[in-house]
Residue, then its C-alpha position, 0 to 999 in steps of 0.5 A: m494492486v496494493h488494495m487487491v493484494f493486501g485489502h483495506a489499509d488499518r489506517v490512511r492518512r491523506d494530505f495535499q502531496g498524497e496518501t499514506w496506507v498503513y497495515g498493522e499498527e504504526g511504529d510496530v516493525n512488522a507494519l507495512i507503510f505504503r506512500f502514494s504521491r500525488n501526481d498532477n501531470g495532465d487532466d487526471f487529478n486523481r493520479y497517485d503513484l506508489e514510491r517504492y522501497p527495496g524493503f517491500r519486496s519480500p512482504w509483497e511477494a509473499m502476499v502475492s503468492s498467498w493471493r495467487r492460492g486464493k488466501v486473502r489477509n485476515r484481520 
């Protein structure tokens, strides 16, 4: 869903424990950073869980509202 609403991340970092998606310039206070932790429970080795932070709520709601109106993020 993050990909559908925000589009391709500007930068993706991967490590053994998961992935980090960065929207905007790293270090910028307006950048959004989503961290996905690898969840190796069961047979699905491609399962990731989004680490949720309260600070994501406002930008998330704004982007979902725009997405519902047919507006997508411009690069």
